N, CA and C atoms as an extended XYZ file, in Angstrom:
126
Properties=species:S:1:pos:R:3:atomname:S:1:resname:S:1:resid:I:1 pbc="F F F"
N        -5.146      -18.691      -11.212 N   UNK     1
C        -5.183      -17.241      -10.523 CA  UNK     1
C        -5.511      -16.377      -11.756 C   UNK     1
N        -5.379      -16.439      -13.280 N   UNK     2
C        -5.480      -15.739      -14.156 CA  UNK     2
C        -7.026      -15.356      -14.593 C   UNK     2
N        -7.793      -16.626      -14.237 N   UNK     3
C        -9.121      -16.677      -14.559 CA  UNK     3
C       -10.019      -15.600      -13.480 C   UNK     3
N        -9.329      -15.467      -12.015 N   UNK     4
C        -9.976      -15.021      -11.139 CA  UNK     4
C        -9.789      -13.508      -11.323 C   UNK     4
N        -8.196      -12.796      -11.961 N   UNK     5
C        -7.989      -11.809      -12.005 CA  UNK     5
C        -9.159      -11.563      -13.468 C   UNK     5
N        -9.425      -12.320      -14.476 N   UNK     6
C       -10.322      -12.033      -15.480 CA  UNK     6
C       -11.862      -11.632      -15.104 C   UNK     6
N       -12.370      -12.546      -13.651 N   UNK     7
C       -13.530      -12.152      -13.399 CA  UNK     7
C       -13.758      -10.798      -12.322 C   UNK     7
N       -12.750      -10.547      -11.694 N   UNK     8
C       -12.733       -9.542      -10.669 CA  UNK     8
C       -12.517       -7.890      -11.522 C   UNK     8
N       -11.250       -8.168      -12.322 N   UNK     9
C       -11.058       -6.577      -13.009 CA  UNK     9
C       -12.113       -6.077      -13.428 C   UNK     9
N       -13.065       -6.810      -14.214 N   UNK    10
C       -14.065       -5.819      -15.314 CA  UNK    10
C       -15.356       -5.333      -13.745 C   UNK    10
N       -15.419       -6.116      -12.804 N   UNK    11
C       -16.327       -5.605      -11.739 CA  UNK    11
C       -15.645       -3.915      -11.214 C   UNK    11
N       -13.948       -4.410      -10.899 N   UNK    12
C       -13.769       -3.296      -10.344 CA  UNK    12
C       -13.624       -2.019      -11.192 C   UNK    12
N       -13.653       -2.000      -12.304 N   UNK    13
C       -13.497       -0.983      -13.413 CA  UNK    13
C       -14.861       -0.578      -13.478 C   UNK    13
N       -16.070       -1.148      -13.254 N   UNK    14
C       -17.196       -0.655      -13.390 CA  UNK    14
C       -17.899        0.188      -12.209 C   UNK    14
N       -16.911       -0.282      -11.162 N   UNK    15
C       -17.570        0.405       -9.720 CA  UNK    15
C       -17.491        1.878       -9.942 C   UNK    15
N       -16.606        2.502      -10.639 N   UNK    16
C       -16.714        3.921      -10.812 CA  UNK    16
C       -16.289        4.488       -9.317 C   UNK    16
N       -17.229        5.375       -9.081 N   UNK    17
C       -16.634        5.967       -7.522 CA  UNK    17
C       -17.212        5.452       -6.219 C   UNK    17
N       -17.487        4.372       -6.213 N   UNK    18
C       -18.180        3.388       -5.387 CA  UNK    18
C       -17.038        3.439       -4.493 C   UNK    18
N       -17.220        3.304       -3.046 N   UNK    19
C       -16.248        3.343       -1.864 CA  UNK    19
C       -15.291        1.973       -2.232 C   UNK    19
N       -13.933        1.945       -2.038 N   UNK    20
C       -13.045        1.234       -2.147 CA  UNK    20
C       -13.297       -0.429       -1.291 C   UNK    20
N       -14.237       -0.069       -0.041 N   UNK    21
C       -14.839       -0.944        0.754 CA  UNK    21
C       -15.627       -2.125        0.069 C   UNK    21
N       -16.567       -1.558       -0.706 N   UNK    22
C       -17.511       -2.364       -1.765 CA  UNK    22
C       -16.285       -3.378       -2.347 C   UNK    22
N       -15.686       -2.520       -3.211 N   UNK    23
C       -14.498       -3.186       -4.161 CA  UNK    23
C       -14.023       -4.444       -3.171 C   UNK    23
N       -13.540       -4.121       -2.264 N   UNK    24
C       -12.773       -5.151       -1.257 CA  UNK    24
C       -13.811       -6.382       -1.314 C   UNK    24
N       -15.083       -5.881       -0.688 N   UNK    25
C       -15.813       -7.154       -0.508 CA  UNK    25
C       -16.181       -7.984       -1.709 C   UNK    25
N       -16.474       -7.362       -2.651 N   UNK    26
C       -16.498       -7.981       -3.806 CA  UNK    26
C       -15.489       -9.013       -3.948 C   UNK    26
N       -14.069       -8.507       -4.175 N   UNK    27
C       -13.130       -9.114       -4.322 CA  UNK    27
C       -12.872      -10.377       -3.549 C   UNK    27
N       -13.208      -10.395       -2.297 N   UNK    28
C       -13.315      -11.221       -0.667 CA  UNK    28
C       -14.151      -12.270       -1.360 C   UNK    28
N       -15.635      -11.922       -1.854 N   UNK    29
C       -16.539      -12.858       -2.072 CA  UNK    29
C       -16.109      -13.770       -3.505 C   UNK    29
N       -15.445      -13.065       -4.417 N   UNK    30
C       -14.726      -13.927       -5.543 CA  UNK    30
C       -14.165      -14.993       -5.006 C   UNK    30
N       -12.851      -14.542       -4.106 N   UNK    31
C       -11.925      -15.579       -3.465 CA  UNK    31
C       -12.748      -16.506       -3.054 C   UNK    31
N       -13.760      -16.401       -2.691 N   UNK    32
C       -14.351      -17.576       -1.588 CA  UNK    32
C       -15.216      -18.426       -2.600 C   UNK    32
N       -15.821      -17.714       -3.511 N   UNK    33
C       -16.634      -18.504       -4.842 CA  UNK    33
C       -15.395      -19.237       -5.278 C   UNK    33
N       -14.345      -18.739       -5.938 N   UNK    34
C       -13.162      -19.662       -6.664 CA  UNK    34
C       -12.484      -20.655       -5.683 C   UNK    34
N       -12.287      -20.297       -4.147 N   UNK    35
C       -11.641      -21.617       -3.660 CA  UNK    35
C       -12.913      -22.885       -3.562 C   UNK    35
N       -14.168      -22.252       -3.341 N   UNK    36
C       -15.049      -23.413       -3.387 CA  UNK    36
C       -15.379      -24.279       -4.719 C   UNK    36
N       -15.027      -23.585       -5.563 N   UNK    37
C       -15.102      -24.110       -6.877 CA  UNK    37
C       -13.959      -25.193       -7.243 C   UNK    37
N       -12.765      -24.444       -6.555 N   UNK    38
C       -11.413      -25.243       -6.728 CA  UNK    38
C       -11.509      -26.187       -6.224 C   UNK    38
N       -12.093      -26.166       -5.027 N   UNK    39
C       -11.865      -27.683       -3.913 CA  UNK    39
C       -13.026      -28.545       -4.800 C   UNK    39
N       -13.993      -27.965       -4.926 N   UNK    40
C       -14.994      -29.350       -5.635 CA  UNK    40
C       -14.634      -29.637       -6.846 C   UNK    40
N       -13.449      -28.926       -7.751 N   UNK    41
C       -13.108      -29.677       -8.790 CA  UNK    41
C       -11.945      -30.585       -8.644 C   UNK    41
N       -11.535      -30.396       -7.749 N   UNK    42
C       -10.221      -31.157       -7.349 CA  UNK    42
C       -10.419      -33.069       -7.408 C   UNK    42
């Protein structure tokens, strides 16, 4: 989980005044990516 936070946090910080929805979409994308990589690595 720590590596996921490390990936998502910088993205959220650089979004500035972007709509919260775009941030949520980006987090969802990273969650899906992390899930796929986690399954592949098992």
